[in-house]
C-alpha positions as CSV (number, residue, x, y, z in Angstrom):
1,M,132.2,122.5,150.7
2,S,133.7,123.8,154.2
3,P,135.5,121.3,156.8
4,K,132.8,122.0,159.3
5,S,129.9,121.0,156.8
6,R,132.0,118.0,155.5
7,L,132.3,116.9,159.1
8,Y,128.6,117.2,159.7
9,T,127.8,114.9,156.6
10,L,130.1,112.3,157.9
11,V,128.8,112.2,161.5
12,K,125.2,112.1,160.0
13,A,126.0,109.3,157.8
14,W,127.6,107.3,160.6
15,K,124.5,108.1,162.9
16,N,122.0,106.7,160.1
17,K,124.2,103.4,159.4
18,P,122.3,100.4,160.4
19,F,123.2,98.4,163.4
20,Q,124.8,95.0,162.5
21,E,122.5,92.7,164.4
22,V,122.6,88.9,164.7
23,R,119.8,88.7,161.9
24,D,122.6,89.5,159.4
25,A,124.2,86.0,160.0
26,C,120.8,84.2,160.1
27,G,119.2,84.7,156.6
28,D,117.7,81.3,156.2
29,P,113.9,81.3,156.6
30,W,113.2,78.6,159.1
31,L,110.6,78.3,161.6
32,G,108.5,81.2,160.4
33,L,111.5,83.5,160.2
34,S,110.6,84.8,156.7
35,S,111.8,88.0,155.1
36,Q,108.6,89.8,156.4
37,A,109.5,88.5,159.9
38,L,113.0,89.9,159.5
39,E,111.5,93.3,158.4
40,E,109.2,93.4,161.4
41,H,112.3,92.5,163.5
42,Q,114.1,95.5,161.9
43,S,111.1,97.9,162.8
44,W,110.8,96.3,166.3
45,S,114.5,97.3,166.8
46,K,114.2,100.8,165.6
47,R,111.2,101.4,168.0
48,Q,113.6,100.6,171.0
49,A,111.0,98.4,172.7
50,I,110.6,98.9,176.6
51,G,111.2,95.2,177.6
52,H,114.4,94.8,179.4
53,E,113.9,94.6,183.1
54,P,117.1,95.7,185.0
55,I,118.4,93.1,187.6
56,F,120.7,94.2,190.5
57,N,122.8,92.7,193.3
58,G,121.3,92.0,196.4
59,K,122.6,95.3,198.1
60,G,121.2,97.2,195.1
61,T,124.7,98.7,194.3
62,K,125.3,97.2,190.9
63,L,123.7,96.3,187.8
64,T,124.0,92.5,187.2
65,G,121.9,91.6,184.2
66,T,118.5,91.9,182.6
67,L,115.5,89.9,181.9
68,F,114.0,90.4,178.5
69,R,110.3,90.3,179.3
70,P,108.7,90.2,175.9
71,L,109.8,86.5,175.6
72,L,107.6,85.6,178.6
73,A,104.5,85.7,176.6
74,S,105.7,85.0,173.0
75,T,103.9,82.8,170.7
76,D,105.7,80.1,168.7
77,M,105.8,82.4,165.6
78,Q,107.2,85.2,167.6
79,L,109.7,83.2,169.7
80,L,112.8,83.1,167.4
81,R,112.3,86.7,166.4
82,L,112.2,88.2,170.1
83,F,115.0,85.5,170.9
84,M,117.1,87.4,168.1
85,E,116.2,90.7,169.8
86,G,117.4,89.6,173.1
87,L,120.7,88.6,171.5
88,D,120.8,91.9,169.5
89,S,120.4,93.7,172.7
90,V,123.3,91.9,174.6
91,S,125.5,92.3,171.5
92,Y,124.7,95.9,171.6
93,W,125.6,96.5,175.0
94,Y,128.9,94.3,174.7
95,R,130.0,96.2,171.5
96,S,129.4,99.5,173.8
97,G,131.8,98.4,176.3
98,R,129.0,97.2,178.9
99,F,129.1,93.6,180.1
100,I,125.4,93.0,180.8
101,P,124.1,89.6,180.9
102,G,120.8,89.0,179.3
103,I,118.1,86.3,180.6
104,L,116.0,85.1,177.6
105,P,112.9,83.2,178.7
106,I,112.3,80.0,176.7
107,P,109.1,77.7,177.0
108,A,109.9,74.1,177.7
109,H,108.0,72.9,174.5
110,A,110.5,74.6,172.5
111,L,113.4,73.4,174.4
112,A,112.1,69.8,173.5
113,S,112.1,70.6,169.9
114,S,115.1,69.5,167.9
115,K,114.2,72.4,165.2
116,Y,113.9,75.1,167.7
117,I,117.2,73.7,169.3
118,D,119.0,74.0,166.0
119,A,117.7,77.5,165.3
120,L,118.7,78.9,168.8
121,S,122.2,77.2,168.4
122,D,122.8,79.0,165.1
123,L,121.5,82.2,166.6
124,I,123.9,81.8,169.7
125,L,126.7,80.9,167.7
126,N,126.5,83.7,165.2
127,S,126.2,86.3,167.8
128,R,129.7,85.5,168.9
129,L,129.0,86.6,172.5
130,P,131.4,85.5,175.2
131,V,130.4,82.8,177.8
132,G,128.3,84.2,180.6
133,L,126.3,86.8,178.7
134,V,123.6,84.6,177.6
135,T,121.1,82.9,180.0
136,L,118.2,80.7,179.0
137,G,115.2,81.2,181.6
138,I,113.1,77.9,181.9
139,Q,109.7,79.1,182.7
140,T,107.9,75.8,183.7
141,L,109.0,72.3,183.7
142,P,107.9,70.2,180.7
143,D,105.3,67.5,180.7
144,S,106.7,64.0,181.4
145,K,106.5,63.0,177.7
146,L,108.7,65.9,177.0
147,E,111.3,65.6,179.8
148,E,114.1,63.6,178.1
149,S,113.9,65.8,174.8
150,C,113.9,69.0,176.9
151,K,117.0,67.9,178.9
152,E,118.7,66.8,175.7
153,G,118.1,70.3,174.2
154,L,119.4,72.1,177.2
155,L,122.5,70.0,177.3
156,R,123.1,71.1,173.7
157,L,122.7,74.7,174.5
158,R,124.9,74.3,177.7
159,R,127.8,73.1,175.2
160,L,127.6,76.4,173.7
161,G,128.5,78.2,177.0
162,V,124.8,79.2,177.9
163,L,123.8,79.4,181.5
164,I,120.4,78.0,182.7
165,H,118.1,79.4,185.3
166,L,114.7,78.3,186.6
167,L,112.3,81.2,186.5
168,Q,109.4,80.0,188.7
169,F,111.3,78.2,191.7
170,S,108.8,76.9,194.3
171,G,111.0,74.3,195.9
172,S,109.1,71.1,194.5
173,V,111.2,67.7,194.6
174,E,110.9,67.7,190.7
175,Q,112.5,71.3,190.4
176,L,115.3,70.3,192.9
177,H,116.0,67.2,190.7
178,W,116.3,69.4,187.5
179,I,118.4,71.9,189.2
180,E,120.7,69.2,190.5
181,E,120.9,67.1,187.2
182,L,121.2,70.1,184.8
183,Q,123.6,72.1,187.4
184,M,121.5,75.2,186.9
185,E,123.3,78.5,187.8
186,G,120.0,80.4,189.2
187,V,116.6,80.0,190.5
188,H,114.1,82.8,190.7
189,L,111.5,83.2,193.5
190,D,108.6,85.5,193.0
191,M,108.4,87.7,196.2
192,T,104.8,88.4,196.0
193,L,104.3,84.8,197.2
194,F,105.8,85.3,200.4
195,R,103.8,88.2,201.7
196,Q,101.7,86.1,203.9
197,T,103.6,82.8,204.1
198,A,107.0,81.7,205.6
199,L,110.2,82.4,203.6
200,P,111.9,79.3,202.5
201,T,115.2,80.1,204.3
202,H,116.3,76.4,205.0
203,L,115.5,75.5,201.4
204,L,117.6,78.2,199.9
205,S,120.5,77.6,202.4
206,E,120.7,74.1,200.9
207,L,120.8,75.4,197.5
208,R,123.6,77.8,198.4
209,K,125.8,75.0,199.3
210,S,125.8,74.2,195.5
211,R,126.6,77.8,194.6
212,I,123.2,78.6,193.0
213,Q,122.5,82.1,192.7
214,I,119.2,83.4,194.2
215,Y,117.2,85.8,192.5
216,A,114.3,87.6,194.2
217,S,111.7,88.7,191.5
218,N,108.7,90.9,191.1
219,L,109.5,93.2,193.8
220,T,106.8,95.8,193.9
221,L,106.3,96.4,197.7
222,V,108.7,97.6,200.3
223,R,107.6,94.3,202.0
224,D,109.0,92.4,199.0
225,L,112.3,94.3,199.4
226,E,112.5,93.6,203.1
227,N,111.8,89.6,202.5
228,A,114.5,89.7,199.8
229,T,116.9,91.1,202.3
230,L,116.0,88.5,204.9
231,L,116.6,85.8,202.3
232,Q,120.1,87.4,201.4
233,A,119.2,87.1,197.8
234,D,122.1,87.6,195.5
235,H,120.0,89.5,192.9
236,C,116.8,91.4,192.9
237,Y,114.4,93.0,190.3
238,G,111.0,94.3,189.9
239,G,109.0,97.4,189.4
240,L,109.8,98.9,193.0
241,M,113.6,98.9,191.9
242,M,113.4,100.0,188.3
243,P,110.8,99.5,185.6
244,P,111.8,97.9,182.2
245,L,113.8,99.9,179.8
246,S,114.8,100.2,176.2
247,R,118.2,98.7,175.3
248,H,119.7,102.1,174.8
249,Q,118.4,103.3,178.3
250,M,120.2,100.4,179.8
251,L,123.6,101.7,178.7
252,Q,122.5,105.0,180.7
253,I,122.2,103.4,184.0
254,N,125.0,104.4,186.6
255,D,125.7,102.1,189.5
256,S,125.9,105.0,192.1
257,R,122.7,106.5,191.2
258,I,121.1,103.0,191.4
259,A,122.7,102.5,194.9
260,K,121.4,105.9,196.2
261,A,117.8,105.4,195.0
262,I,117.4,101.8,196.0
263,F,118.8,102.4,199.6
264,S,116.6,104.9,200.2
265,L,113.8,102.3,200.2
266,H,115.6,100.2,202.8
267,P,114.5,100.8,206.5
268,H,116.9,103.0,208.2
269,P,118.3,101.9,211.7
270,Q,116.5,103.7,214.6
271,P,118.4,106.0,217.0
272,N,119.1,105.0,220.5
273,Q,118.1,107.3,223.4
274,N,121.6,108.9,223.2
275,G,120.9,109.8,219.6
276,D,123.4,107.3,218.4
277,K,122.6,104.9,215.5
């Protein structure tokens, strides 16, 4: 065999080598995570699901994270498998030399379950990801009966270095109480809700005093982008900026190209009578 063909064989073998994912350290079949579910998880990864929504800084000049959208509509039986997929992607980016934080949405009733918290804790610990790369996104606050259990579960996960965001922030008194008590790092505002109503600038200025990051979500019209700019949002995401991508496509994002594309959407200053800007 010639040296050239031998090199081709080695490269082909390396390319076909299975990626070491989080599931390798989590073989116990708990909460519906049977061998069949693991096989489905393998095929899911191979298909490179289009589910990672890129998040950018307020100026659109830098990729600052992702939102794993499949978890937003997951069933109880899918939750852990999809959470593993989200962790796998963050690990994949980290091993590839990209520090891309991932926001993984979790329903409140799962956070109130000790079994789910045990499982999530095992997955997070086995991922061996550094602090700051994994964020739990609370979709809605729990019912009053589950409040204490949910807070206890969140505090357990926070001890592992997990960040906490509130995904559907509306400014209610109850939400503000949770944000303060759990010392959340971020809140997400759906910008489609503010097309006809006043922007909550005073409320957000109060939150910024606590150094909470403001995320403007669901930007689909130029009007939404303008409102996000008026709010001085720290982060922005939505179909207007960039649609969801696969985890491999996320690695191809170039910050300079992002800035060029997104800034073209911003209104440009009008020249004065002398032709100056």
